[in-house]
PASEBA-1860 file (N, C-alpha, C; in nm, 3 decimals):
! residues 282
1> MKSRSFFL> -5.000/-6.307/1.241/-4.876/-6.262/1.175/-4.823/-6.372/1.086 ~ -4.804/-6.343/0.960/-4.756/-6.442/0.865/-4.611/-6.479/0.895 ~ -4.580/-6.609/0.872/-4.444/-6.656/0.897/-4.342/-6.579/0.813 ~ -4.381/-6.543/0.689/-4.290/-6.470/0.602/-4.250/-6.337/0.664 ~ -4.348/-6.263/0.715/-4.320/-6.135/0.778/-4.235/-6.152/0.904 ~ -4.263/-6.259/0.978/-4.188/-6.286/1.101/-4.041/-6.309/1.070 ~ -4.013/-6.400/0.976/-3.873/-6.434/0.946/-3.801/-6.320/0.873 ~ -3.875/-6.242/0.793/-3.815/-6.125/0.730/-3.772/-6.024/0.837
9> TIFFVSCL> -3.859/-6.005/0.937/-3.826/-5.912/1.044/-3.702/-5.958/1.120 ~ -3.694/-6.087/1.149/-3.576/-6.141/1.218/-3.450/-6.120/1.134 ~ -3.461/-6.140/1.002/-3.346/-6.118/0.914/-3.301/-5.972/0.917 ~ -3.397/-5.880/0.906/-3.364/-5.738/0.905/-3.307/-5.694/1.041 ~ -3.360/-5.749/1.148/-3.308/-5.718/1.282/-3.166/-5.772/1.296 ~ -3.139/-5.887/1.236/-3.002/-5.943/1.236/-2.905/-5.850/1.165 ~ -2.953/-5.789/1.056/-2.869/-5.691/0.985/-2.844/-5.569/1.073 ~ -2.947/-5.525/1.145/-2.930/-5.412/1.238/-2.827/-5.445/1.346
17> ATGGIFVK> -2.825/-5.570/1.388/-2.737/-5.611/1.497/-2.590/-5.600/1.460 ~ -2.559/-5.595/1.330/-2.418/-5.581/1.289/-2.369/-5.438/1.308 ~ -2.462/-5.345/1.334/-2.424/-5.204/1.345/-2.317/-5.179/1.449 ~ -2.333/-5.235/1.568/-2.235/-5.215/1.674/-2.098/-5.270/1.638 ~ -2.098/-5.379/1.564/-1.971/-5.439/1.521/-1.895/-5.342/1.431 ~ -1.965/-5.289/1.330/-1.901/-5.197/1.235/-1.859/-5.067/1.302 ~ -1.939/-5.018/1.397/-1.904/-4.894/1.468/-1.774/-4.912/1.545 ~ -1.759/-5.026/1.613/-1.636/-5.051/1.689/-1.516/-5.070/1.598
25> LSDLGPVA> -1.539/-5.118/1.475/-1.430/-5.139/1.381/-1.392/-5.012/1.306 ~ -1.476/-4.909/1.313/-1.452/-4.784/1.240/-1.338/-4.704/1.303 ~ -1.252/-4.647/1.218/-1.142/-4.563/1.265/-1.186/-4.420/1.294 ~ -1.305/-4.382/1.247/-1.353/-4.246/1.265/-1.428/-4.233/1.398 ~ -1.458/-4.109/1.435/-1.535/-4.085/1.556/-1.675/-4.141/1.543 ~ -1.744/-4.164/1.653/-1.877/-4.225/1.648/-1.981/-4.145/1.572 ~ -1.978/-4.011/1.584/-2.077/-3.929/1.514/-2.045/-3.925/1.364 ~ -1.917/-3.909/1.330/-1.878/-3.910/1.189/-1.910/-4.045/1.126
33> TGFYRVLF> -1.893/-4.152/1.201/-1.927/-4.286/1.151/-2.075/-4.293/1.116 ~ -2.160/-4.238/1.203/-2.303/-4.234/1.174/-2.335/-4.151/1.051 ~ -2.262/-4.039/1.036/-2.283/-3.952/0.920/-2.254/-4.026/0.789 ~ -2.141/-4.095/0.781/-2.105/-4.166/0.658/-2.194/-4.287/0.634 ~ -2.243/-4.347/0.743/-2.338/-4.458/0.728/-2.458/-4.414/0.646 ~ -2.512/-4.297/0.679/-2.630/-4.247/0.608/-2.592/-4.191/0.472 ~ -2.481/-4.117/0.466/-2.438/-4.055/0.340/-2.416/-4.160/0.231 ~ -2.347/-4.269/0.263/-2.318/-4.371/0.164/-2.442/-4.450/0.122
41> SIPILYPL> -2.547/-4.443/0.201/-2.670/-4.514/0.164/-2.748/-4.441/0.055 ~ -2.730/-4.308/0.044/-2.810/-4.228/-0.050/-2.786/-4.267/-0.195 ~ -2.660/-4.277/-0.244/-2.641/-4.317/-0.384/-2.685/-4.459/-0.414 ~ -2.696/-4.543/-0.311/-2.748/-4.679/-0.331/-2.900/-4.676/-0.340 ~ -2.962/-4.593/-0.257/-3.108/-4.585/-0.254/-3.165/-4.509/-0.374 ~ -3.090/-4.412/-0.428/-3.144/-4.326/-0.535/-3.189/-4.405/-0.658 ~ -3.104/-4.493/-0.716/-3.151/-4.569/-0.832/-3.268/-4.662/-0.800 ~ -3.272/-4.713/-0.676/-3.384/-4.797/-0.635/-3.512/-4.716/-0.629
49> LKFEKGNH> -3.499/-4.591/-0.584/-3.615/-4.501/-0.578/-3.667/-4.472/-0.718 ~ -3.578/-4.450/-0.813/-3.618/-4.419/-0.950/-3.674/-4.542/-1.021 ~ -3.626/-4.660/-0.981/-3.668/-4.783/-1.048/-3.809/-4.823/-1.006 ~ -3.840/-4.808/-0.877/-3.971/-4.850/-0.829/-4.080/-4.751/-0.868 ~ -4.200/-4.800/-0.878/-4.314/-4.715/-0.909/-4.385/-4.682/-0.779 ~ -4.321/-4.596/-0.700/-4.376/-4.562/-0.569/-4.488/-4.460/-0.579 ~ -4.557/-4.443/-0.469/-4.665/-4.346/-0.464/-4.609/-4.204/-0.464 ~ -4.687/-4.112/-0.520/-4.646/-3.972/-0.518/-4.669/-3.916/-0.379
57> LSIRDKSL> -4.567/-3.859/-0.321/-4.577/-3.807/-0.186/-4.594/-3.656/-0.186 ~ -4.677/-3.608/-0.096/-4.697/-3.465/-0.081/-4.580/-3.404/-0.004 ~ -4.571/-3.272/-0.008/-4.468/-3.202/0.068/-4.479/-3.234/0.217 ~ -4.603/-3.246/0.264/-4.626/-3.277/0.405/-4.570/-3.414/0.441 ~ -4.594/-3.513/0.353/-4.545/-3.648/0.379/-4.392/-3.652/0.378 ~ -4.332/-3.583/0.281/-4.186/-3.580/0.273/-4.128/-3.509/0.395 ~ -4.196/-3.404/0.440/-4.148/-3.331/0.558/-4.155/-3.419/0.683 ~ -4.262/-3.499/0.692/-4.277/-3.589/0.806/-4.167/-3.694/0.806
65> IFVAGMFL> -4.134/-3.746/0.688/-4.026/-3.844/0.678/-3.892/-3.779/0.711 ~ -3.874/-3.653/0.668/-3.753/-3.578/0.699/-3.735/-3.566/0.850 ~ -3.843/-3.534/0.921/-3.840/-3.522/1.067/-3.806/-3.658/1.130 ~ -3.864/-3.766/1.076/-3.832/-3.900/1.125/-3.682/-3.926/1.114 ~ -3.623/-3.881/1.005/-3.479/-3.896/0.985/-3.398/-3.821/1.089 ~ -3.449/-3.708/1.134/-3.380/-3.630/1.237/-3.378/-3.707/1.369 ~ -3.488/-3.774/1.400/-3.491/-3.857/1.522/-3.399/-3.978/1.508 ~ -3.392/-4.034/1.387/-3.300/-4.145/1.364/-3.156/-4.100/1.383
73> AGDLILWN> -3.126/-3.977/1.345/-2.992/-3.922/1.365/-2.959/-3.914/1.514 ~ -3.056/-3.869/1.594/-3.035/-3.866/1.739/-3.008/-4.005/1.793 ~ -3.081/-4.102/1.739/-3.059/-4.242/1.776/-2.916/-4.284/1.745 ~ -2.869/-4.253/1.625/-2.735/-4.296/1.582/-2.625/-4.228/1.663 ~ -2.643/-4.099/1.693/-2.540/-4.026/1.768/-2.520/-4.088/1.907 ~ -2.630/-4.104/1.981/-2.620/-4.158/2.117/-2.575/-4.304/2.115 ~ -2.628/-4.380/2.019/-2.597/-4.523/2.010/-2.449/-4.544/1.979 ~ -2.399/-4.473/1.878/-2.259/-4.489/1.839/-2.163/-4.450/1.951
81> ISFHYTTV> -2.195/-4.342/2.022/-2.110/-4.299/2.133/-2.111/-4.402/2.245 ~ -2.227/-4.463/2.268/-2.240/-4.559/2.378/-2.148/-4.679/2.362 ~ -2.114/-4.715/2.239/-2.026/-4.830/2.215/-1.885/-4.809/2.270 ~ -1.849/-4.682/2.291/-1.716/-4.652/2.343/-1.713/-4.656/2.496 ~ -1.828/-4.678/2.559/-1.834/-4.679/2.705/-1.894/-4.807/2.762 ~ -1.954/-4.887/2.679/-2.013/-5.012/2.725/-1.995/-5.118/2.618 ~ -2.039/-5.238/2.646/-2.021/-5.347/2.551/-2.122/-5.336/2.437 ~ -2.091/-5.403/2.327/-2.183/-5.408/2.213/-2.316/-5.468/2.255
89> ANANLLAN> -2.310/-5.574/2.336/-2.432/-5.641/2.379/-2.520/-5.548/2.462 ~ -2.459/-5.478/2.560/-2.536/-5.388/2.645/-2.595/-5.272/2.566 ~ -2.516/-5.215/2.476/-2.563/-5.101/2.396/-2.682/-5.143/2.310 ~ -2.673/-5.259/2.248/-2.784/-5.309/2.167/-2.906/-5.340/2.252 ~ -2.881/-5.395/2.369/-2.990/-5.431/2.460/-3.071/-5.308/2.499 ~ -3.005/-5.207/2.555/-3.075/-5.091/2.608/-3.133/-5.003/2.498 ~ -3.066/-4.997/2.383/-3.116/-4.916/2.273/-3.243/-4.975/2.213 ~ -3.270/-5.102/2.241/-3.386/-5.166/2.183/-3.499/-5.190/2.283
97> LVPFTIVP> -3.498/-5.115/2.394/-3.609/-5.123/2.488/-3.724/-5.033/2.442 ~ -3.745/-5.032/2.312/-3.847/-4.946/2.251/-3.990/-4.983/2.291 ~ -4.020/-5.108/2.330/-4.159/-5.136/2.368/-4.210/-5.048/2.482 ~ -4.118/-5.004/2.571/-4.160/-4.918/2.681/-4.220/-4.786/2.630 ~ -4.173/-4.743/2.512/-4.225/-4.620/2.452/-4.333/-4.650/2.351 ~ -4.309/-4.750/2.266/-4.398/-4.776/2.154/-4.534/-4.833/2.195 ~ -4.535/-4.932/2.283/-4.661/-4.999/2.316/-4.765/-4.903/2.373 ~ -4.731/-4.823/2.476/-4.832/-4.728/2.523/-4.865/-4.619/2.422
105> AAYFIYKE> -4.763/-4.571/2.347/-4.788/-4.467/2.248/-4.879/-4.517/2.136 ~ -4.854/-4.641/2.089/-4.937/-4.698/1.983/-5.081/-4.719/2.031 ~ -5.096/-4.748/2.159/-5.231/-4.768/2.215/-5.310/-4.637/2.216 ~ -5.246/-4.530/2.259/-5.316/-4.402/2.271/-5.324/-4.325/2.139 ~ -5.221/-4.337/2.054/-5.218/-4.259/1.929/-5.286/-4.333/1.814 ~ -5.249/-4.461/1.796/-5.299/-4.537/1.681/-5.408/-4.637/1.716 ~ -5.446/-4.642/1.845/-5.551/-4.733/1.890/-5.518/-4.880/1.863 ~ -5.388/-4.912/1.872/-5.345/-5.050/1.854/-5.392/-5.134/1.973
113> KISRNFLI> -5.458/-5.244/1.945/-5.505/-5.330/2.053/-5.390/-5.407/2.116 ~ -5.395/-5.422/2.247/-5.292/-5.495/2.320/-5.359/-5.609/2.395 ~ -5.335/-5.731/2.351/-5.397/-5.846/2.414/-5.319/-5.888/2.539 ~ -5.382/-5.965/2.624/-5.315/-6.014/2.745/-5.197/-6.103/2.709 ~ -5.214/-6.189/2.608/-5.105/-6.278/2.566/-4.986/-6.199/2.513 ~ -5.015/-6.088/2.444/-4.906/-6.005/2.393/-4.827/-5.945/2.509 ~ -4.898/-5.895/2.610/-4.831/-5.837/2.726/-4.748/-5.941/2.801 ~ -4.800/-6.064/2.809/-4.725/-6.172/2.874/-4.596/-6.200/2.795
121> SLMVTLIG> -4.608/-6.205/2.662/-4.491/-6.229/2.576/-4.388/-6.118/2.594 ~ -4.438/-5.994/2.602/-4.349/-5.879/2.619/-4.276/-5.887/2.753 ~ -4.349/-5.921/2.859/-4.288/-5.929/2.991/-4.184/-6.040/2.999 ~ -4.213/-6.155/2.936/-4.115/-6.265/2.932/-3.987/-6.219/2.863 ~ -4.003/-6.150/2.750/-3.888/-6.101/2.675/-3.807/-6.002/2.757 ~ -3.875/-5.909/2.823/-3.805/-5.807/2.902/-3.735/-5.869/3.023 ~ -3.796/-5.970/3.084/-3.730/-6.041/3.195/-3.600/-6.104/3.146 ~ -3.606/-6.164/3.027/-3.485/-6.222/2.968/-3.377/-6.119/2.946
129> LVVLIEGK> -3.417/-5.997/2.905/-3.319/-5.891/2.882/-3.256/-5.845/3.013 ~ -3.335/-5.838/3.119/-3.281/-5.801/3.251/-3.180/-5.905/3.298 ~ -3.213/-6.032/3.281/-3.121/-6.140/3.318/-2.993/-6.131/3.236 ~ -3.009/-6.099/3.107/-2.894/-6.089/3.017/-2.799/-5.978/3.061 ~ -2.853/-5.858/3.088/-2.766/-5.745/3.122/-2.705/-5.760/3.260 ~ -2.779/-5.818/3.356/-2.723/-5.838/3.490/-2.612/-5.943/3.488 ~ -2.616/-6.029/3.389/-2.514/-6.132/3.377/-2.377/-6.076/3.343 ~ -2.374/-5.950/3.294/-2.246/-5.888/3.262/-2.164/-5.861/3.388
137> GDLSNGSL> -2.236/-5.819/3.494/-2.168/-5.790/3.620/-2.070/-5.676/3.610 ~ -2.085/-5.588/3.508/-1.993/-5.476/3.489/-2.071/-5.346/3.504 ~ -2.067/-5.288/3.624/-2.142/-5.165/3.650/-2.047/-5.051/3.686 ~ -1.934/-5.043/3.617/-1.841/-4.933/3.639/-1.905/-4.804/3.592 ~ -1.846/-4.689/3.633/-1.903/-4.560/3.595/-1.908/-4.542/3.444 ~ -1.801/-4.586/3.376/-1.798/-4.574/3.231/-1.905/-4.657/3.166 ~ -1.922/-4.779/3.216/-2.023/-4.867/3.161/-2.162/-4.813/3.186 ~ -2.183/-4.757/3.307/-2.314/-4.703/3.342/-2.347/-4.584/3.252
145> YGDMLAFA> -2.249/-4.499/3.224/-2.269/-4.384/3.135/-2.307/-4.431/2.995 ~ -2.236/-4.532/2.946/-2.267/-4.587/2.814/-2.406/-4.650/2.811 ~ -2.441/-4.718/2.921/-2.574/-4.780/2.929/-2.684/-4.674/2.926 ~ -2.661/-4.560/2.994/-2.760/-4.453/2.996/-2.777/-4.391/2.858 ~ -2.667/-4.374/2.786/-2.674/-4.323/2.649/-2.754/-4.418/2.560 ~ -2.728/-4.548/2.577/-2.796/-4.648/2.496/-2.946/-4.649/2.525 ~ -2.983/-4.633/2.652/-3.125/-4.631/2.687/-3.193/-4.508/2.628 ~ -3.125/-4.392/2.632/-3.180/-4.270/2.572/-3.201/-4.290/2.422
153> TSIFYAIF> -3.114/-4.371/2.362/-3.126/-4.402/2.220/-3.261/-4.465/2.189 ~ -3.309/-4.550/2.279/-3.434/-4.623/2.255/-3.552/-4.529/2.236 ~ -3.548/-4.412/2.303/-3.658/-4.316/2.291/-3.660/-4.255/2.150 ~ -3.542/-4.214/2.101/-3.533/-4.159/1.966/-3.575/-4.263/1.862 ~ -3.532/-4.388/1.883/-3.563/-4.495/1.788/-3.712/-4.525/1.787 ~ -3.773/-4.521/1.904/-3.917/-4.547/1.914/-3.997/-4.441/1.839 ~ -3.956/-4.314/1.853/-4.026/-4.206/1.782/-4.011/-4.224/1.632 ~ -3.890/-4.263/1.588/-3.869/-4.289/1.446/-3.964/-4.398/1.396
161> LLIVYKVR> -3.974/-4.509/1.469/-4.061/-4.619/1.428/-4.208/-4.578/1.426 ~ -4.249/-4.499/1.524/-4.388/-4.454/1.531/-4.424/-4.366/1.411 ~ -4.333/-4.278/1.372/-4.357/-4.192/1.256/-4.360/-4.276/1.129 ~ -4.263/-4.366/1.115/-4.254/-4.450/0.995/-4.378/-4.538/0.982 ~ -4.425/-4.590/1.094/-4.544/-4.676/1.093/-4.663/-4.604/1.032 ~ -4.679/-4.476/1.064/-4.789/-4.397/1.010/-4.766/-4.363/0.864 ~ -4.643/-4.324/0.832/-4.611/-4.282/0.695/-4.619/-4.398/0.597 ~ -4.593/-4.520/0.643/-4.592/-4.636/0.554/-4.727/-4.664/0.489
169> EKASAIQV> -4.833/-4.597/0.536/-4.964/-4.609/0.472/-4.962/-4.544/0.334 ~ -4.870/-4.450/0.313/-4.863/-4.376/0.187/-4.731/-4.397/0.114 ~ -4.624/-4.417/0.188/-4.491/-4.422/0.127/-4.433/-4.563/0.127 ~ -4.350/-4.591/0.027/-4.280/-4.719/0.022/-4.161/-4.715/0.117 ~ -4.105/-4.831/0.147/-3.989/-4.838/0.236/-3.870/-4.763/0.177 ~ -3.853/-4.772/0.044/-3.743/-4.701/-0.023/-3.760/-4.550/-0.007 ~ -3.883/-4.502/-0.026/-3.909/-4.359/-0.009/-3.881/-4.313/0.133 ~ -3.921/-4.395/0.230/-3.897/-4.361/0.370/-3.749/-4.348/0.398
177> MYYSAYGS> -3.670/-4.447/0.355/-3.528/-4.445/0.385/-3.455/-4.336/0.307 ~ -3.499/-4.310/0.183/-3.431/-4.208/0.102/-3.454/-4.068/0.157 ~ -3.578/-4.032/0.181/-3.608/-3.896/0.227/-3.569/-3.876/0.374 ~ -3.576/-3.981/0.455/-3.534/-3.967/0.594/-3.384/-3.949/0.605 ~ -3.311/-4.000/0.505/-3.165/-3.987/0.505/-3.123/-3.840/0.507 ~ -3.199/-3.754/0.439/-3.162/-3.612/0.435/-3.184/-3.545/0.571 ~ -3.289/-3.588/0.642/-3.309/-3.537/0.778/-3.196/-3.580/0.870 ~ -3.151/-3.705/0.854/-3.042/-3.757/0.934/-2.911/-3.687/0.901
185> IVVLLISS> -2.886/-3.665/0.771/-2.761/-3.603/0.727/-2.741/-3.466/0.788 ~ -2.847/-3.385/0.790/-2.837/-3.249/0.844/-2.793/-3.252/0.990 ~ -2.860/-3.332/1.071/-2.828/-3.339/1.214/-2.690/-3.400/1.237 ~ -2.660/-3.508/1.165/-2.532/-3.577/1.184/-2.414/-3.491/1.139 ~ -2.429/-3.418/1.029/-2.319/-3.334/0.980/-2.288/-3.223/1.079 ~ -2.391/-3.153/1.124/-2.371/-3.044/1.219/-2.311/-3.097/1.349 ~ -2.364/-3.208/1.398/-2.315/-3.267/1.523/-2.171/-3.314/1.510 ~ -2.141/-3.374/1.395/-2.005/-3.423/1.371/-1.903/-3.309/1.369
193> LLMEGVSY> -1.936/-3.201/1.301/-1.845/-3.086/1.291/-1.825/-3.021/1.429 ~ -1.932/-3.012/1.507/-1.923/-2.948/1.637/-1.851/-3.036/1.739 ~ -1.871/-3.165/1.733/-1.820/-3.256/1.835/-1.684/-3.317/1.800 ~ -1.660/-3.339/1.671/-1.539/-3.413/1.632/-1.455/-3.343/1.525 ~ -1.507/-3.239/1.465/-1.434/-3.172/1.358/-1.448/-3.247/1.227 ~ -1.369/-3.207/1.127/-1.375/-3.268/0.994/-1.296/-3.399/0.994 ~ -1.358/-3.504/0.945/-1.289/-3.633/0.933/-1.347/-3.710/0.815 ~ -1.264/-3.792/0.756/-1.309/-3.870/0.640/-1.223/-3.995/0.628
201> PNDFEALW> -1.276/-4.101/0.566/-1.197/-4.225/0.547/-1.089/-4.203/0.441 ~ -0.963/-4.222/0.476/-0.854/-4.196/0.381/-0.793/-4.322/0.322 ~ -0.845/-4.440/0.358/-0.800/-4.564/0.295/-0.911/-4.668/0.307 ~ -0.891/-4.781/0.242/-0.997/-4.882/0.239/-1.024/-4.940/0.377 ~ -0.919/-4.947/0.460/-0.938/-5.001/0.595/-1.036/-4.917/0.676 ~ -1.033/-4.785/0.652/-1.126/-4.695/0.720/-1.261/-4.691/0.650 ~ -1.261/-4.724/0.520/-1.383/-4.713/0.439/-1.477/-4.832/0.455 ~ -1.423/-4.954/0.464/-1.510/-5.070/0.454/-1.609/-5.085/0.571
209> PLLGLAIF> -1.573/-5.047/0.696/-1.676/-5.054/0.801/-1.793/-4.959/0.775 ~ -1.763/-4.844/0.712/-1.868/-4.746/0.681/-1.961/-4.799/0.572 ~ -1.902/-4.868/0.474/-1.983/-4.930/0.369/-2.068/-5.042/0.427 ~ -2.009/-5.118/0.521/-2.085/-5.224/0.588/-2.204/-5.168/0.663 ~ -2.184/-5.054/0.731/-2.293/-4.989/0.802/-2.402/-4.943/0.705 ~ -2.361/-4.884/0.593/-2.458/-4.833/0.496/-2.542/-4.945/0.437 ~ -2.476/-5.057/0.402/-2.547/-5.166/0.333/-2.628/-5.250/0.431 ~ -2.563/-5.296/0.538/-2.630/-5.391/0.628/-2.720/-5.321/0.731
217> SQILGQGG> -2.667/-5.218/0.798/-2.745/-5.155/0.904/-2.848/-5.057/0.850 ~ -2.804/-4.968/0.760/-2.894/-4.863/0.713/-2.997/-4.913/0.613 ~ -2.950/-4.981/0.505/-3.041/-5.020/0.398/-3.117/-5.148/0.431 ~ -3.042/-5.257/0.461/-3.109/-5.383/0.491/-3.175/-5.381/0.629 ~ -3.110/-5.319/0.727/-3.163/-5.315/0.863/-3.278/-5.217/0.879 ~ -3.246/-5.087/0.875/-3.349/-4.984/0.890/-3.449/-4.988/0.776 ~ -3.398/-5.002/0.653/-3.488/-5.006/0.537/-3.579/-5.128/0.540 ~ -3.522/-5.243/0.577/-3.603/-5.364/0.585/-3.709/-5.355/0.691
225> LSYVLGGI> -3.674/-5.294/0.806/-3.772/-5.278/0.913/-3.883/-5.183/0.870 ~ -3.848/-5.079/0.795/-3.950/-4.988/0.741/-4.043/-5.063/0.646 ~ -3.986/-5.158/0.572/-4.067/-5.238/0.478/-4.169/-5.325/0.551 ~ -4.125/-5.397/0.653/-4.218/-5.487/0.722/-4.323/-5.412/0.803 ~ -4.296/-5.285/0.838/-4.395/-5.206/0.910/-4.519/-5.179/0.825 ~ -4.508/-5.208/0.696/-4.625/-5.197/0.611/-4.715/-5.319/0.621 ~ -4.667/-5.425/0.689/-4.745/-5.549/0.696/-4.767/-5.604/0.835 ~ -4.697/-5.549/0.938/-4.717/-5.595/1.075/-4.740/-5.473/1.164
233> SVNLAAVL> -4.790/-5.497/1.284/-4.816/-5.386/1.375/-4.686/-5.335/1.434 ~ -4.687/-5.208/1.474/-4.567/-5.149/1.532/-4.534/-5.214/1.667 ~ -4.636/-5.265/1.738/-4.611/-5.334/1.865/-4.530/-5.461/1.844 ~ -4.570/-5.542/1.744/-4.497/-5.665/1.714/-4.354/-5.635/1.671 ~ -4.338/-5.532/1.588/-4.204/-5.495/1.543/-4.117/-5.454/1.661 ~ -4.177/-5.380/1.756/-4.102/-5.334/1.873/-4.050/-5.450/1.956 ~ -4.128/-5.558/1.966/-4.083/-5.674/2.043/-3.979/-5.754/1.964 ~ -4.000/-5.768/1.834/-3.907/-5.846/1.753/-3.768/-5.783/1.745
241> VLMQPVIS> -3.760/-5.649/1.754/-3.627/-5.587/1.751/-3.548/-5.620/1.876 ~ -3.614/-5.676/1.979/-3.543/-5.717/2.099/-3.453/-5.838/2.072 ~ -3.466/-5.897/1.954/-3.373/-6.003/1.914/-3.234/-5.946/1.887 ~ -3.226/-5.815/1.860/-3.100/-5.754/1.822/-2.990/-5.769/1.927 ~ -3.016/-5.741/2.056/-2.908/-5.760/2.154/-2.864/-5.904/2.169 ~ -2.955/-5.999/2.145/-2.919/-6.140/2.152/-2.820/-6.173/2.040 ~ -2.855/-6.128/1.918/-2.767/-6.154/1.803/-2.633/-6.083/1.820 ~ -2.637/-5.958/1.868/-2.512/-5.883/1.885/-2.424/-5.945/1.992
249> AILSYFIF> -2.485/-6.000/2.097/-2.407/-6.066/2.202/-2.333/-6.186/2.146 ~ -2.400/-6.261/2.060/-2.337/-6.379/1.998/-2.226/-6.336/1.902 ~ -2.251/-6.234/1.820/-2.149/-6.185/1.727/-2.028/-6.130/1.803 ~ -2.054/-6.056/1.912/-1.946/-5.997/1.989/-1.860/-6.104/2.057 ~ -1.922/-6.216/2.089/-1.848/-6.327/2.150/-1.741/-6.379/2.055 ~ -1.776/-6.389/1.926/-1.683/-6.442/1.828/-1.585/-6.337/1.775 ~ -1.629/-6.210/1.767/-1.544/-6.107/1.705/-1.459/-6.033/1.807 ~ -1.521/-5.988/1.918/-1.448/-5.910/2.018/-1.417/-5.990/2.144
257> YETLTAQE> -1.452/-6.118/2.144/-1.428/-6.206/2.259/-1.495/-6.153/2.386 ~ -1.611/-6.088/2.368/-1.691/-6.046/2.483/-1.761/-6.171/2.538 ~ -1.711/-6.221/2.648/-1.755/-6.351/2.698/-1.902/-6.353/2.738 ~ -1.962/-6.470/2.724/-2.100/-6.492/2.764/-2.101/-6.581/2.888 ~ -2.154/-6.529/2.998/-2.165/-6.608/3.120/-2.285/-6.701/3.110 ~ -2.294/-6.792/3.206/-2.408/-6.884/3.210/-2.539/-6.807/3.227 ~ -2.534/-6.699/3.308/-2.654/-6.619/3.329/-2.696/-6.548/3.202 ~ -2.597/-6.498/3.125/-2.629/-6.432/2.998/-2.694/-6.529/2.901
265> MFGIFIVL> -2.639/-6.649/2.895/-2.696/-6.748/2.804/-2.838/-6.786/2.845 ~ -2.862/-6.789/2.978/-2.996/-6.817/3.028/-3.089/-6.702/2.989 ~ -3.038/-6.578/2.998/-3.116/-6.462/2.957/-3.153/-6.468/2.810 ~ -3.058/-6.510/2.727/-3.083/-6.524/2.583/-3.193/-6.627/2.559 ~ -3.188/-6.736/2.635/-3.291/-6.840/2.621/-3.430/-6.785/2.656 ~ -3.438/-6.703/2.762/-3.567/-6.645/2.801/-3.618/-6.550/2.692 ~ -3.527/-6.469/2.637/-3.566/-6.377/2.530/-3.622/-6.454/2.411 ~ -3.554/-6.560/2.371/-3.599/-6.640/2.259/-3.736/-6.702/2.288
273> TGIFLVKK> -3.760/-6.738/2.413/-3.891/-6.791/2.451/-3.999/-6.685/2.433 ~ -3.966/-6.561/2.476/-4.061/-6.451/2.459/-4.091/-6.423/2.313 ~ -3.987/-6.428/2.230/-4.005/-6.406/2.086/-4.093/-6.515/2.026 ~ -4.073/-6.640/2.071/-4.155/-6.750/2.022/-4.301/-6.730/2.060 ~ -4.326/-6.681/2.183/-4.463/-6.655/2.225/-4.526/-6.542/2.144 ~ -4.445/-6.443/2.106/-4.496/-6.334/2.022/-4.539/-6.387/1.887 ~ -4.461/-6.479/1.829/-4.496/-6.535/1.700/-4.628/-6.614/1.710 ~ -4.644/-6.689/1.818/-4.769/-6.763/1.837/-4.886/-6.668/1.853
281> EG> -4.860/-6.554/1.921/-4.965/-6.454/1.940/-5.008/-6.396/1.808 ~ -4.908/-6.375/1.716/-4.940/-6.318/1.584/-5.008/-6.416/1.496
END
């Protein structure tokens, strides 16, 4: 794995990690927040799509990307709601346990090889995540419900990554994010109307977190991750996204004063060790 791809992935994952921050700062409901996140990304992506000389996609390819967007919408709905019941760190942690889904699926579907060193790196990282979440010591019913929602999110996110990984053989990252946005919009709009009713940002204070989500989380985060999937394996990407809860825990400490215990910091150290071993493996 090239160092450039490694550090690009870390940067894009860092952008993804800001998602929970913006969701908590949003005045709108969690589903409506997800809807505007995707909606505001479309006019930004459209000129980029027209500017690049991307490959011509068939109806089948566009339909596959559309379906990927529907799974991403499921990810956003559950993830955004989970922030109202658990901490930003926990929601990011459990939503990114995608290796449990991706690694075996990539082995059986795409014949991705899994080395012993890779599995050791994965286990070290996951041990660090367990230490991190247990360090919270908050297992109230509300927190547990939020944690369950966040874990369910990881399944939708894993399916999105698996589809994107295959489609990236033909489509550019811009094409993936642009066409998947329409799949997400359909699900998010219907869900928002049914669950929260009509809502919209009526001033800049309500608008700027949504713009932050569109630019940092949707375009730089999801779009950037779609870009690097054209150059690294989906297994490596699945492990590297585990950096997201570490980054979100640090951001939440400074923004929401979500304290970090000694055990949590030790968990973060173990995760970083696992990520370092993954880089050596690549």
